[in-house]
N, CA, C and O of each residue as an XYZ file, in Angstrom:
512
protein
N       0.523     -1.280     -0.137
C       0.331     -0.071      0.001
C       1.094      0.946      0.354
O       1.729      1.185      1.381
N       0.872      1.788     -1.125
C       1.565      3.191     -1.298
C       1.066      4.202     -1.014
O      -0.150      4.171     -0.823
N       1.770      5.470     -0.874
C       1.427      6.057      0.252
C       1.454      7.081     -1.122
O       1.354      8.304     -1.033
N       1.549      6.628     -1.903
C       1.226      7.800     -3.185
C      -0.702      8.007     -3.504
O      -1.458      7.057     -3.704
N      -1.042      9.206     -3.477
C      -2.598      8.874     -4.377
C      -2.626      9.780     -5.820
O      -1.667     10.485     -6.134
N      -3.301      9.719     -6.280
C      -3.718      9.540     -7.484
C      -4.651     10.307     -7.772
O      -5.568      9.648     -8.262
N      -4.970     11.771     -7.694
C      -6.355     12.980     -7.523
C      -6.675     12.055     -9.584
O      -5.768     12.270    -10.388
N      -8.177     10.996    -10.191
C      -8.339     11.633    -10.306
C      -8.725     13.134    -11.455
O      -8.555     13.021    -12.669
N      -9.063     13.996    -11.043
C      -9.904     14.905    -11.277
C      -8.480     15.956    -11.153
O      -8.655     17.172    -11.073
N      -7.139     15.390    -11.148
C      -5.608     16.887    -10.667
C      -4.415     15.915    -12.327
O      -3.572     16.400    -13.082
N      -4.979     14.502    -12.211
C      -3.778     13.845    -13.234
C      -2.144     13.918    -12.118
O      -1.037     13.770    -12.635
N      -2.285     14.109    -10.942
C      -1.256     14.418    -10.710
C      -0.983     13.918     -9.686
O      -1.731     14.035     -8.716
N       0.670     12.928     -9.618
C       0.251     12.133     -7.633
C       0.467     13.407     -6.756
O       0.878     14.544     -6.986
N      -0.071     12.610     -5.439
C       0.289     13.486     -4.547
C       0.601     12.153     -3.502
O       0.187     10.995     -3.456
N       1.509     12.922     -2.739
C       2.923     11.987     -1.337
C       0.979     12.372     -0.563
O       0.294     13.394     -0.531
N       0.819     11.333     -0.209
C      -0.226     12.274      1.461
C       1.106     12.239      2.808
O       1.641     13.105      3.501
N       1.234     10.705      2.674
C       2.734     10.723      3.860
C       2.981     12.496      4.492
O       2.616     13.035      5.536
N       3.918     13.106      3.061
C       4.178     14.644      2.971
C       3.266     15.388      3.441
O       3.437     15.971      4.512
N       1.857     15.534      2.554
C       1.340     16.166      3.089
C      -0.193     16.267      4.194
O      -1.152     17.027      4.320
N       0.399     14.792      4.933
C       0.393     14.852      6.844
C       1.541     15.493      6.806
O       1.802     16.007      5.719
N       2.052     15.580      7.371
C       3.404     15.665      7.295
C       3.787     17.600      7.705
O       4.153     18.212      8.708
N       3.460     17.939      6.373
C       2.944     19.283      6.260
C       1.939     19.636      6.807
O       2.071     20.576      7.592
N       0.851     19.173      6.663
C      -0.358     19.741      8.292
C      -0.378     19.404      9.201
O      -1.427     19.442      9.844
N       1.210     18.711      9.921
C       1.535     18.538     11.262
C       2.034     19.657     11.260
O       1.600     20.402     12.138
N       3.028     20.190     10.390
C       4.173     21.456     11.284
C       2.842     21.967     10.041
O       3.496     21.645      9.049
N       2.230     22.216      9.767
C       1.512     23.267      9.903
C       0.638     24.012     10.912
O       0.349     25.201     10.779
N       0.173     23.127     12.084
C      -0.376     23.557     13.058
C      -0.138     23.514     13.569
O      -1.049     24.088     14.166
N       1.222     23.042     15.074
C       2.052     22.644     15.559
C       3.058     24.742     15.187
O       3.919     25.108     15.988
N       2.699     25.597     14.063
C       3.484     26.914     13.869
C       2.243     27.830     14.028
O       2.312     28.993     14.426
N       0.884     27.068     13.611
C       0.425     27.932     14.289
C      -0.228     27.894     15.902
O      -0.771     28.858     16.443
N      -0.036     26.570     16.499
C      -0.605     26.452     18.139
C       0.933     27.537     17.971
O       1.211     26.512     17.348
N       1.829     28.268     17.922
C       2.854     28.956     18.514
C       2.444     30.159     18.440
O       2.352     30.733     19.525
N       2.180     30.713     17.570
C       1.270     32.159     17.499
C      -0.215     32.192     17.899
O      -0.868     33.176     17.553
N      -0.897     31.060     18.699
C      -1.692     31.756     19.749
C      -1.422     32.622     21.135
O      -0.359     32.361     21.698
N      -2.026     33.337     21.571
C      -1.837     33.930     22.871
C      -1.698     32.822     24.134
O      -2.458     31.895     24.416
N      -0.464     33.251     24.786
C      -0.570     32.059     25.595
C      -1.830     32.543     27.015
O      -1.559     33.571     27.635
N      -2.817     31.938     27.323
C      -4.344     32.324     28.230
C      -4.468     31.663     28.386
O      -3.708     30.835     27.884
N      -5.146     31.371     28.931
C      -6.338     30.523     30.267
C      -7.469     29.548     29.139
O      -8.004     28.442     29.218
N      -7.451     30.598     28.175
C      -8.806     29.322     27.508
C      -7.828     29.540     26.853
O      -6.828     29.507     27.570
N      -7.439     29.917     25.012
C      -6.634     29.116     23.788
C      -5.654     27.780     24.474
O      -5.305     26.883     23.707
N      -5.204     27.719     26.115
C      -3.911     26.975     26.297
C      -4.678     25.426     25.634
O      -4.483     24.866     24.555
N      -5.507     25.095     26.675
C      -6.638     23.664     26.265
C      -6.440     23.322     25.206
O      -5.639     22.454     24.856
N      -7.319     24.117     24.375
C      -7.294     24.719     22.652
C      -6.307     24.613     21.590
O      -6.456     24.247     20.424
N      -4.504     25.289     22.673
C      -3.844     24.258     21.327
C      -3.474     22.735     21.476
O      -3.225     21.874     20.632
N      -3.520     22.713     22.673
C      -2.951     21.584     23.333
C      -3.616     20.381     22.147
O      -3.064     19.952     21.134
N      -4.925     20.059     22.675
C      -6.109     19.824     21.662
C      -4.881     19.928     20.482
O      -3.725     19.568     20.261
N      -5.767     20.526     20.021
C      -4.842     20.712     18.203
C      -4.285     20.204     17.926
O      -4.411     19.408     16.996
N      -2.705     20.529     19.065
C      -1.428     20.085     18.596
C      -1.225     18.997     18.688
O      -0.177     18.511     18.262
N      -2.593     17.964     19.535
C      -2.484     16.615     19.057
C      -3.080     15.827     17.547
O      -2.734     15.027     16.678
N      -3.936     16.487     17.865
C      -4.744     15.601     16.660
C      -4.068     16.485     15.737
O      -3.237     15.689     15.301
N      -3.867     17.434     15.209
C      -3.484     17.823     13.666
C      -2.167     16.760     13.786
O      -2.093     15.990     12.828
N      -1.088     16.598     14.851
C       0.116     15.992     14.610
C      -0.381     14.412     14.813
O       0.648     13.743     14.913
N      -1.020     13.944     14.867
C      -1.722     13.060     14.573
C      -2.512     12.189     13.119
O      -2.832     11.078     12.697
N      -2.513     13.129     12.911
C      -3.198     12.427     11.377
C      -2.170     11.971     10.574
O      -1.971     10.838     10.136
N      -1.554     12.977     10.438
C       0.168     11.974      9.624
C       0.807     10.932     10.154
O       1.268     10.115      9.357
N       0.976     10.723     11.473
C       1.439      9.595     12.735
C      -0.017      8.515     12.420
O       0.340      7.337     12.380
N      -1.077      8.647     12.265
C      -1.454      7.440     12.198
C      -1.672      6.571     10.521
O      -1.618      5.396     10.159
N      -1.913      7.798      9.884
C      -1.307      7.692      7.945
C      -0.112      7.000      8.063
O      -0.067      6.009      7.334
N       0.947      7.216      8.796
C       2.362      6.636      8.143
C       2.053      5.077      9.188
O       2.556      4.017      8.816
N       1.130      5.143     10.560
C       0.875      3.703     10.796
C       0.184      2.316     10.316
O       0.070      1.162     10.730
N      -0.409      3.494      8.639
C      -1.690      2.621      8.250
C      -0.755      2.806      6.683
O      -1.558      2.900      5.754
N       0.481      2.865      6.283
C       1.118      3.063      5.469
C       1.347      2.170      5.324
O       0.857      1.652      4.321
N       2.038      1.526      5.995
C       3.425     -0.004      7.335
C       2.077     -1.301      8.526
O       2.075     -1.851      9.628
N       0.807     -1.104      6.795
C       0.074     -2.076      7.479
C       0.082     -3.159      7.645
O      -0.554     -3.653      6.714
N       0.583     -4.246      8.587
C      -0.051     -5.686      8.346
C      -0.938     -6.358      7.491
O      -0.512     -6.805      6.426
N      -1.668     -6.441      7.691
C      -3.624     -6.451      6.445
C      -4.389     -5.278      6.405
O      -4.239     -4.173      6.927
N      -4.996     -5.621      5.882
C      -5.652     -4.797      5.109
C      -6.949     -4.327      6.321
O      -7.856     -3.521      6.117
N      -6.726     -4.992      7.396
C      -6.973     -4.476      8.468
C      -7.091     -3.343      9.116
O      -7.954     -2.627      9.624
N      -5.869     -3.405      8.929
C      -5.170     -2.898     10.428
C      -4.754     -1.760      9.226
O      -3.726     -1.570      9.876
N      -4.650     -1.091      8.396
C      -5.066     -0.616      7.162
C      -5.964      0.532      7.458
O      -5.899      1.740      7.689
N      -7.102     -0.724      7.305
C      -8.145      0.264      7.782
C      -8.831      0.803      8.430
O      -9.930      1.358      8.429
N      -7.369      0.387      9.524
C      -8.340      0.360     11.041
C      -7.758      2.338     11.551
O      -8.220      3.135     12.367
N      -6.236      2.441     10.269
C      -5.369      3.427     10.802
C      -5.782      4.478      9.361
O      -5.172      5.511      9.085
N      -6.603      4.082      8.809
C      -6.723      5.009      7.665
C      -7.824      5.886      8.685
O      -7.742      7.068      9.017
N      -8.818      4.929      9.033
C     -10.285      5.076      9.854
C      -9.803      6.136     11.221
O     -10.655      7.009     11.378
N      -8.606      6.245     12.253
C      -8.024      6.666     13.107
C      -7.890      8.025     12.335
O      -8.616      8.981     12.606
N      -6.961      8.062     11.396
C      -6.300      9.374     10.658
C      -7.961     10.621     10.012
O      -8.206     11.827     10.030
N      -8.794      9.121      9.453
C      -9.770     10.404      9.281
C     -10.422     10.604     10.468
O     -11.121     11.618     10.453
N     -10.436      9.715     11.938
C     -11.744     11.159     12.894
C      -9.921     11.545     13.939
O      -9.647     10.875     14.934
N      -9.382     12.183     13.646
C      -8.498     12.864     13.933
C      -8.307     14.470     13.189
O      -8.126     15.620     13.589
N      -8.430     13.934     12.192
C      -8.410     14.913     10.923
C      -9.940     15.728     10.919
O     -10.125     16.815     10.373
N     -11.370     14.642     11.932
C     -12.967     15.668     11.811
C     -12.263     16.404     13.564
O     -12.374     17.560     13.974
N     -11.669     15.375     14.151
C     -11.280     16.316     15.736
C     -10.878     17.634     15.521
O     -11.318     18.543     16.224
N      -9.862     17.877     14.366
C      -9.046     18.889     14.013
C      -9.812     20.522     14.168
O      -9.635     21.661     14.600
N     -10.874     19.532     13.376
C     -11.211     20.406     12.474
C     -12.723     21.372     13.206
O     -13.119     22.489     12.873
N     -13.313     20.394     14.316
C     -14.135     20.789     15.924
C     -12.809     22.009     16.330
O     -12.795     23.240     16.360
N     -11.507     20.666     16.676
C     -10.903     22.426     18.155
C      -9.897     23.709     17.297
O      -9.229     24.573     17.866
N     -10.118     23.397     14.936
C     -10.034     24.772     14.449
C     -11.376     25.463     15.055
O     -11.449     26.570     15.586
N     -11.739     25.134     14.979
C     -13.606     25.796     15.091
C     -13.156     26.581     16.476
O     -12.558     27.641     16.289
N     -13.412     26.115     18.053
C     -13.264     26.502     18.576
C     -12.161     27.953     18.543
O     -12.587     29.102     18.663
N     -10.883     27.644     18.378
C     -10.107     28.634     18.248
C     -10.332     29.914     17.724
O      -9.742     30.945     18.046
N     -11.918     29.676     16.252
C     -11.734     31.066     16.039
C     -12.612     31.342     16.071
O     -13.141     31.898     15.109
N     -13.535     30.981     17.745
C     -14.438     31.279     18.501
C     -14.020     32.192     19.531
O     -14.440     33.227     20.048
N     -12.790     31.227     19.657
C     -11.937     32.083     21.002
C     -10.949     33.173     20.244
O     -11.099     34.347     20.583
N     -10.488     33.034     19.784
C      -9.832     34.420     19.411
C      -9.650     34.520     17.417
O      -9.037     33.893     16.554
N     -10.456     35.524     17.464
C     -11.484     36.174     16.317
C     -10.285     37.042     15.320
O     -10.478     37.782     14.355
N      -8.718     36.525     16.130
C      -7.768     37.231     15.441
C      -6.371     36.165     14.681
O      -5.178     36.012     14.417
N      -7.323     35.831     14.658
C      -6.814     33.738     14.229
C      -7.543     33.502     13.208
O      -7.140     32.669     12.397
N      -8.579     34.059     13.032
C     -10.290     33.215     12.614
C      -9.644     32.542     10.961
O      -9.941     31.455     10.466
N      -8.767     33.529     10.426
C      -8.335     33.519      8.816
C      -7.927     31.403      8.966
O      -8.488     30.332      8.739
N      -6.660     31.919      9.469
C      -5.893     30.888      9.697
C      -6.707     29.435     10.102
O      -6.653     28.293      9.644
N      -7.587     30.159     11.338
C      -7.883     28.494     10.880
C      -8.541     28.299      9.745
O      -7.902     27.612      8.949
N      -9.944     28.772      9.251
C     -10.336     28.632      7.588
C      -9.125     28.321      7.441
O      -8.980     27.136      7.741
N      -8.164     28.805      7.121
C      -7.061     28.080      5.968
C      -7.040     26.632      6.827
O      -7.254     25.723      6.026
N      -6.877     26.186      8.009
C      -5.711     24.827      8.103
C      -7.725     24.293      8.291
O      -7.739     23.088      8.041
N      -9.114     24.741      8.591
C      -9.482     23.491      8.616
C      -9.877     23.052      6.877
O      -9.748     21.931      6.385
N     -10.361     24.250      6.211
C     -10.183     23.167      5.146
C      -9.120     22.249      4.576
O      -9.401     21.471      3.665
N      -7.816     22.331      5.134
C      -6.913     21.747      5.243
C      -7.030     19.710      5.313
O      -6.789     18.759      4.570
N      -7.510     19.941      6.598
C      -8.052     19.360      7.376
C      -9.284     18.543      6.962
O      -9.480     17.368      7.275
N     -10.274     19.495      6.048
C     -11.675     18.943      5.720
C     -11.228     18.487      4.276
O     -10.265     17.797      4.612
N     -11.251     18.432      3.428
C      -9.833     17.951      2.319
C      -8.937     16.564      3.092
O      -9.476     15.767      2.323
N      -8.357     15.975      3.651
C      -7.753     14.996      4.816
C      -8.917     14.285      4.675
O      -8.924     13.263      3.990
N     -10.120     14.771      5.350
C     -11.335     13.966      5.683
C     -11.664     12.846      4.552
O     -11.774     11.621      4.505
N     -11.785     14.278      3.405
C     -12.123     13.572      2.583
C     -11.675     12.363      1.584
O     -12.248     11.405      1.064
N     -10.160     12.981      1.586
C      -9.225     12.124      1.208
C      -9.559     10.103      2.127
O     -10.037      9.058      1.685
N      -9.072     10.450      3.267
C      -9.507      8.909      3.873
C     -10.601      8.264      3.729
O     -10.928      7.084      3.604
N     -11.576     10.187      3.808
C     -12.761      8.400      2.955
C     -13.647      8.010      2.120
O     -14.837      7.938      2.427
N     -13.133      7.670      0.817
C     -11.937      8.007     -0.599
C     -11.124      6.799     -0.098
O     -11.934      6.176      0.589
N     -10.520      6.458     -0.087
C      -9.757      5.647      0.693
C     -10.167      4.347      1.275
O      -9.609      3.332      0.859
N     -11.524      4.221      2.638
C     -12.021      3.997      2.659
C     -13.746      3.044      1.432
O     -14.101      1.966      0.955
N     -13.833      3.343      1.459
C     -14.223      3.477      0.852
C     -14.183      2.175     -0.545
O     -14.921      1.248     -0.878
N     -12.910      2.749     -1.041
C     -12.271      2.333     -2.027
C     -11.674      0.793     -1.684
O     -11.553     -0.063     -2.560
N     -11.285      0.556     -0.134
C     -11.186     -0.923      0.624
C     -11.740     -1.517      0.648
O     -11.646     -2.742      0.568
N     -13.299     -0.236      0.887
C     -14.197     -1.720      1.978
C     -14.959     -2.494      0.535
O     -15.399     -3.643      0.575
N     -15.006     -1.584     -0.739
C     -14.762     -2.309     -1.533
C     -14.426     -3.880     -2.705
O     -14.835     -4.763     -3.459
N     -13.306     -3.170     -1.972
C     -11.850     -4.060     -2.684
C     -12.717     -5.187     -1.904
O     -12.707     -6.126     -2.700
N     -13.563     -5.647     -0.611
C     -13.353     -6.466     -0.082
C     -14.359     -7.404     -0.299
O     -14.470     -8.548      0.142
N     -15.142     -6.700     -1.108
C     -16.508     -7.392     -1.003
C     -16.999     -7.737     -2.284
O     -18.087     -8.302     -2.397
């Protein structure tokens, strides 16, 4: 199972390991830019955990020992991306000055959810 994903609409290969890794890095950079307040502190911890675990779970899926293990790890990566979307929404509410950055990161998390959903759907069909 390769980490290269072919988008049929673009006809270009994407390295999903690189994309999820960059997303995690962007989440860390974003977290560093947030104010250190009692409200922001727990939100920052949450987005760093969920935002960086997307790539970690994808890497585990890429090295899966079975199709079942692969699907499980991809499902966890999808779950973490959805959780990240939630925390970004909360940060946008807590710090309106960071709303635009939240929207951009939210969009990338959403696209990752769509990619993982497509992978899960394809892998489910291949077993039927």
